[in-house]
N, C-alpha and C positions, 0 to 999 in steps of 0.2 A: 510475678517475678520480683524478688527483692534485690535492691541494689546494694553495693558495698557502702561502708560508712563514708568513704571519700566521695563516691558518686552521690550519695545522699546530700553531703555538704555542698557540692557544686550545684546540684539541682535546686536545693533550698536557696542558695545564694542568687541564682538566676531568677527564680520565681519572686523572691521577696524584693529584689532590686527592680524587677519589671513592674511589680505592684506599685512601687513608689514613683517610678518615673514614666511608665507607659512607653519606654524606649527600649529597643533591642539592647541586650547586654553582651558586651565583648569580653574576651579573655582577660584583658588588662583590668577591667572593672571587677571581674570575678576575683582576680588575684588581690585587689585592694580590700575587698569586703569579706572574703572567706575567713572562717574562724580557725583554720588549720594551716600549718606550714606546708606549702606545696609549690612546685615550680610552674612557671607559665607553660612549659612544654607538656607537663602532665595535665594541666587544666585543658589544653587544646585537645589532647588525646581522649580524656574522659568526656569532654563535651561532644567530640565526634561520636563516641560510643552512645551517649545519651540521645543524640540526634538519630543515629542508626536504629536505636530501639524505640524511637517514636515519642520520647519524653519531652524533647525540645525541637524547635524548628528553626531553620535558617531564615532570617529576615530578608525580604527581597531588596530592601533599600540600603542595607549596610552589612558589615561583616559580623554583626552581633546575632544573638539567638533570642528567641521568645519561647515561652512555655507552650506546649500543646495541651489539648484536653486530657490526654493520658497523663501528662506531667502534673497538671493541676490535681487530677484525681489521686495520683500517688501522694502528692503533697498533703491533701486533705486527709487521706487515710493513714498516713505514716509519719509525717514530718511536722505538721503545724503545731505550734504551742498556743495556749490560750492567753490572750492579752485582753485588757479591759478598755472599753470606750468610756472612761471615767467621766468625761465632760458630758457626754450624752446621757449617761446613767443618772447623773445628778439632776439634770433637767427633767428626765422621765420620773424620777422620785417625786418631784413636785406635783406632777400630774396625778400620780397614784395617791398622794396625800390629800387630795380633795375628796371629801367624804360623799358628796352628793352625785358623783359621776357614776354612770353605769359602765359595764364592761365595754359596750359598743362605743361610748363616748371616749373612754380611755384609749381604746385601740385607734380611734379616729385621730385623736390629738397626738398619740405616740407615733403613729405612722407618718403624719405630717412632719413632725420634728425629726424623725430619723431620715426622711427623704432630704430635707433641707441640709442636714449636717453631714450626710454621707455621700450625697449625689447618687443615691439609689432610688429606684421606684419601689413603692411599697403597695402590696395588694392585701387587703383584709377581706376575708370571706367568712360569713357565718351561715350555717346550714340549719334549717328547721327540721331536718331529718333526725328524729330521735331513735335511739338504739332499739326500742321495743316496737316501733311501727312495723306493721306487716302488710303484705299485699293481700287485698280482699278479693279483687276481681279484675280481669282485663276484658275490655269490650272493643269492638271494631265498628266504626261508622264510615260508610263510603260517602264521601263528599261530592266527588265528581267522577267522571270516567277514569281520570288519571290520579286522583288523590283520595286518601282515606285518613281518618283520624283514629289513633289507638288511645283508648282511655285507660289509665291505671287508677283503680279505686283503692285508696289506702285505708288502713284500720282507724286512722284518726279523723276520717271524713274527707280528707283532701282528695281531689281528683287531678292527676297530672295527665297531660295529653301530648301526643307526638303526631305531627302531620307526616304522612308517608307518601312518597312519590311512587305510584304504582307502575311507572315506566321502568323502575329499577328491578322489580320482581313481580311475579304473578299474584293476583288477589287471593287465589285459592291456597297458594303457599303461605301467604301471610295468615290466612284463617286457620290453617293446620297448625302453624306455630303458636298462635294465640290459644287455640284449644289445648295444646300441650302445656302452655303456661298455666291455664286455669286448672288443668288436671293434676299437674305435678308441683307447681310452685306457689299456689294460693296458701296463705297462712304462714309463708316464710318471711323472716325478717328482711327488710330492704337491704340491710348491711350484709346479708348472706346470699342474696339473689345471684350475684356474679359467680360465686362458687357453686351453688346448688344447680344453676342452669347447665352446668357441664353434664349432668346426668341425662339430659334429654337430647344431647348431641347425637348419639347412635340412632335414636328414633327419627330425628329430623333428617339425618343423612340419607335414610332410606326413602323418605317421602317428599322431601323438599329440595328444589334446586336453589343454589346460592344460600344454603342453610346457615353457613357461618356469617354471612353478611346480614341476614335477617335477625339472627340471634344477637349479634353485636349491636344492631340498631335498637332492638327492643330493650336489651339489658342497659345499654348506654343511656337511653331515654329515661329509664327508671332510676338509675343511680345518680346521674347528673341532672337532677330536675331543676326547675326554675325556682324552687324554694331556697336555692343558694342566693344570698345577697352579697354582691361584690363591690368594693370601693377601692379605687386606685389613687395613690398620691405620688407626686413627685416625678412624673414623666419628664417635665421640663428640666428638672435637675439631672435626671439620668442622661438626657441628650447632650448635656454639657461635657460628658466624657469624650475624649478625642477619638475613641473607637467608633463612635456613632455619628461621625460627620457625613458619612455616605447616605444619601436619601433612601437608597434601597434598604440599607440596614435599619434606618429609622422606621420605614414602613413595616419591615418584618417584625421588629420588636413590638410596635403598637398592635399589629394584628395578633401576635402571640399573646399579649396581655389581655386583649379584648375577647379572644376566641375560647379561652379555657379558664379554669380556676386552679388554685393550688391543690385542690383535691384531685383534679384530673391529672395535673402534672406529675404528682407523686403517687399515682394509683398502684404502681408496681412495688412500692416500698411497704414494709410491715407497719400496720397500724399500732403495733405494740411498742414500736421504737419511739420513745419520748424525746430523744435528742433531736436537734435540728437536722434536717435532711438536705442534701445537695444534688442539684442537677447541673452539670458543667458542659458548656459547648454543645457538641452534637448529641449529648445525652438528653437534651431538652426536646429533641425530635424536630427542631426547625433547622433550616439551612444556615441561618446566621450562627456561625461557630464562635462568635465573640461574646456570647451571652452566658450568664450563670444565674441560677436561682437557689436561694437558701430559704427553707421554710420550717416553721415550728407550728404544731397544732395543739389544741387543748379543748376542754369541755367548758362551756359557760355555766353560769349558775342556774340557768333554766334547763340544762341537760343537753343542749344542742352542741354540735361541733363548730369549731372556729379554727381559722388558720391565718397566720401572718407570714407573708412571703416577701423577701427583698430581691429585687432584680437589678443586675448591674453587669459591667464588663467582666470577662473571665479573670481579670487581675484584681478583683475585690479582695479585701483583707479577710480571707476566710476565717482565720482564727478569731478575730475581733467580732465579725458579724455573727458567727456561730455562738460565741459566748454571750453576745448581746441578746439574741433571740431566746436562748436558753434561760437567761436571767429574766426576760420579760414574761416568758411562760410561767416560770416559778412565782413571779410576783402576782400574776393573775390568779393562779391556783391558791396562793396564800390569802389574797384579799377577798376573793369571791367564793372559794370552795373550802376554806379553812385548812388547806393542805400545806405542809411545810416542805 
């Protein structure tokens, strides 16, 4: 649904004012900052409509409104303008100017700087999964009566393993699933396994109970392997934001950062999209609706994948953060891959 130009202006005013202040925005303040001539009565009517449609929410503690996840998403997709973090960029330029630094060292120093200056947490992940690595073989080893290890042998000689709790499903069902993997998916690229595995679903469905759970477990173990290296910076700065004073919210954020990687957070988005990606509020899949993640990814000079994600409250400056990550991605490609 697209809003009218006037509704766009009011929603934009509410979001940008809330980003600055972290306080609910009332009609009087909207009237002061909005870029068009409009009466207070019209602002109240349009705000009521935006609330009814789910773009803003009534704050519990005042008469003002705050943006919802839907409102932030509309803003990101339709309203935000790109601004620069000039001060941050000038400091990052000095990091890139040092000739003896590797891409990992640059990302490490850059993420620390961004966290300190923006009060956001930064997660850097590099993956040793190269695009041409294929699956050579899958083996099953029963460890105890209730546990088994699934070994994924890769074409580059690496062996990834996943410990399986046999109380979740029968050993024979797991063996049937692995036999199908060896029969149908060997020599497939790791990057294509998730898509190609769909072809064995009709066969699994006939022979295996909990076939979806088993398939998800095997594919997930193979795609999100321990070859991913992750480093988080700036959680202490992130927790300075007023949204995260609640101990429960702090716990959920830390668990979220520790339990996954930017590759997993954005698995549903197209790999061909080179622009920064966003997950806002409930889109992240956790109960804490006050969180947002912005991520950019690129290829390192060794051919492996890398990602830089910034995590903060929903009121982060999406335009500036998006532009900053896009700029960093281009700088890395230019310095290490010779791309402009």
